[in-house]
C-alpha positions in Angstrom: 14.9 10.8 4.2 13.9 8.1 1.7 12.0 5.1 3.1 14.6 2.2 2.9 11.8 -0.3 2.2 11.2 1.3 -1.2 12.4 -1.1 -4.0 12.6 -0.9 -7.8 11.3 -4.2 -9.1 12.8 -4.8 -12.5 10.9 -7.2 -14.8 12.7 -8.0 -18.1 13.4 -11.2 -19.9 16.7 -9.9 -21.3 19.4 -10.8 -18.8 21.7 -8.1 -20.2 19.0 -5.4 -19.7 18.2 -6.7 -16.2 21.9 -6.7 -15.2 22.5 -3.2 -16.6 19.4 -1.8 -15.0 20.4 -3.4 -11.7 23.8 -1.9 -11.9 22.6 1.6 -13.0 20.0 1.7 -10.2 22.3 0.3 -7.6 24.9 3.0 -8.4 22.2 5.6 -8.2 21.4 4.4 -4.6 18.2 2.4 -5.3 17.4 -1.0 -3.7 16.5 -3.4 -6.5 15.0 -6.9 -7.1 15.2 -8.5 -10.6 12.8 -10.8 -12.3 12.8 -12.5 -15.7 9.1 -12.4 -16.3 5.7 -11.4 -14.9 4.9 -14.8 -13.5 8.1 -14.9 -11.5 7.4 -11.5 -10.1 3.7 -12.3 -9.2 4.8 -15.6 -7.7 7.2 -13.8 -5.3 4.9 -10.8 -4.7 3.9 -9.8 -1.2 1.3 -7.3 -0.3 3.6 -5.2 1.9 6.0 -4.5 -1.0 6.6 -0.8 -1.7 8.4 1.1 -4.4 7.7 0.7 -8.1 7.9 -1.8 -11.0 9.9 -1.2 -14.1 8.6 -3.7 -16.6 9.4 -4.5 -20.2 6.3 -4.3 -22.5 7.1 -7.6 -24.3 7.7 -10.4 -21.9 7.3 -14.2 -22.3 3.8 -14.9 -20.9 2.0 -11.8 -19.5 3.2 -8.5 -21.0 4.2 -5.5 -18.9 0.8 -3.9 -19.4 -0.9 -7.2 -18.4 1.3 -7.4 -15.4 0.1 -3.9 -14.5 -3.5 -5.1 -14.8 -2.9 -8.2 -12.7 -1.4 -6.1 -9.9 -4.4 -3.9 -9.9 -6.7 -6.9 -9.9 -5.1 -8.2 -6.7 -5.3 -4.8 -5.0 -1.7 -3.7 -5.5 -1.1 0.0 -6.0 2.6 -0.4 -6.9 3.4 2.3 -9.5 4.5 0.9 -12.8 6.9 2.2 -15.4 6.8 0.5 -18.8 9.9 0.3 -20.9 9.9 -1.0 -24.5 11.7 -1.2 -27.8 8.4 -1.7 -29.6 6.2 1.2 -28.4 3.1 2.4 -30.2 0.4 4.9 -29.3 -2.4 2.4 -28.5 -0.2 0.4 -26.2 1.1 3.5 -24.5 -2.4 4.8 -24.1 -3.5 1.5 -22.5 -0.6 1.8 -20.1 -1.4 5.3 -19.1 -5.1 4.5 -18.7 -4.0 1.8 -16.2 -2.1 4.6 -14.4 1.4 3.9 -15.5 3.9 6.5 -14.3 5.7 6.6 -17.6 6.1 4.7 -20.9 9.7 4.9 -22.0 11.1 3.7 -25.3 14.4 1.8 -25.6 17.2 2.8 -25.9 15.9 4.9 -23.0 17.5 8.0 -21.5 18.8 7.3 -18.0 17.7 10.8 -16.8 14.1 10.1 -18.0 14.1 6.6 -16.3 15.4 7.9 -13.0 12.9 10.8 -13.1 10.1 8.3 -13.6 11.3 6.2 -10.7 11.5 9.3 -8.5 7.9 10.2 -9.5 6.8 6.7 -8.6 8.6 6.7 -5.3 7.0 10.1 -4.4 3.6 8.6 -5.1 4.5 5.6 -2.8 5.7 7.9 0.0 2.4 9.8 -0.1 0.4 6.6 0.0 2.5 5.3 3.0 2.2 8.6 4.8 -1.6 8.6 4.3 -1.9 5.0 5.5 0.1 5.4 8.7 -2.6 7.1 10.9 -5.1 4.3 10.0 -2.5 1.6 10.7 -1.8 3.1 14.1 -5.5 3.3 14.8 -5.9 -0.4 13.9 -3.1 -1.3 16.2 -4.7 0.6 19.1 -8.0 -1.1 18.4 -6.3 -4.5 18.5 -4.9 -3.6 22.0 -8.4 -3.6 23.4 -9.6 -6.5 25.6 -12.7 -8.5 24.5 -14.7 -6.7 27.2 -13.4 -3.3 26.2 -14.5 -4.0 22.6 -17.9 -5.0 23.8 -18.2 -1.7 25.7 -17.0 0.3 22.8 -19.6 -1.3 20.4 -22.3 -0.4 22.9 -21.0 3.2 23.3 -21.1 3.5 19.5 -24.8 2.6 19.5 -25.4 5.6 21.8 -26.1 3.6 25.0 -25.4 5.1 28.4 -23.4 3.5 31.2 -26.5 2.2 33.0 -27.8 0.6 29.8 -24.5 -0.9 28.8 -24.1 -2.3 32.3 -27.5 -3.9 32.2 -26.7 -5.4 28.8 -23.3 -6.8 29.8 -24.2 -7.7 33.4 -21.7 -5.3 34.9 -22.1 -2.2 37.1 -22.3 1.3 35.5 -19.2 2.2 37.5 -17.3 -0.7 35.8 -18.6 0.5 32.4 -17.1 4.0 33.1 -13.8 2.4 34.1 -13.8 0.5 30.8 -14.7 3.6 28.8 -11.8 5.5 30.5 -9.3 2.7 29.5 -10.7 2.6 26.0 -10.3 6.3 25.5 -6.8 6.2 26.9 -5.8 3.4 24.6 -7.3 4.9 21.5 -6.2 8.5 22.2 -9.9 9.7 22.1 -10.9 12.8 24.1 -14.6 12.2 24.1 -17.4 9.8 23.0 -17.7 11.6 19.6 -14.1 10.6 18.8 -14.8 7.0 19.9 -17.8 7.0 17.6 -15.7 8.2 14.6 -13.1 5.5 15.3 -15.7 2.7 15.3 -17.4 4.1 12.1 -14.1 4.5 10.3 -13.3 0.8 10.7 -16.6 -0.4 9.3 -16.7 -1.4 5.6 
C-alpha cells in the first residue's frame, strides 16, 4: 500500500500548466501541492516532506535545475523530475548529474510523466523503509533516563559493573539493574548489541 504522506510537489510558473498537472495527478490518485516558483516552494519546504518534485526548467528566479541543487544543499533527498519546453543536452546532462529522475520535454507524454513519478515514489519508499529502523532506535534511546544513559556510556567504554558503580557512586547491583532496563528498552540481547547501538549513533 502506498504511503499516504507521499506528495507530488509541482513547481511551474504557468498557472494553466499547474492546474492541468494538479488535475491530471489528482485523477491518477496522487496527493499534490502546487507552487508558482522555486522560492515559494523553498519558503514552504519542511524537512519531513516526502514524495517528489516536478519542476519546470525555466522559472522566474531559480530554475528547476537550480532548485534541485538548492534542495541537495539543504540536505533534502526529494527526487526531482524536470519538465521543459526548452530542453537541450547540456541542461539535461546537468539535471541527471544532480540525480534527476527524468528530464521530460513539453508537450510531455502523460504515460512518461506518471512513470517518472512512480520511479521517484519507489525511490522515496526505499529511503523511508531504510530509515525506519534507525528512527525506532533513536526513539528507544530517547526513552532512557539520564542515569541509564550514563550507565550505557560506561558500558560502551568496556567498564564492568564494579567500575561503573565506583564511577557513578552506585552499587554494582544497581548498575546491573540499570543494564537490564537499558537492554529491555533498546531490545538488545547482550552487551555487544548495546555497543553497536552506541557506536551507530555517533557521528
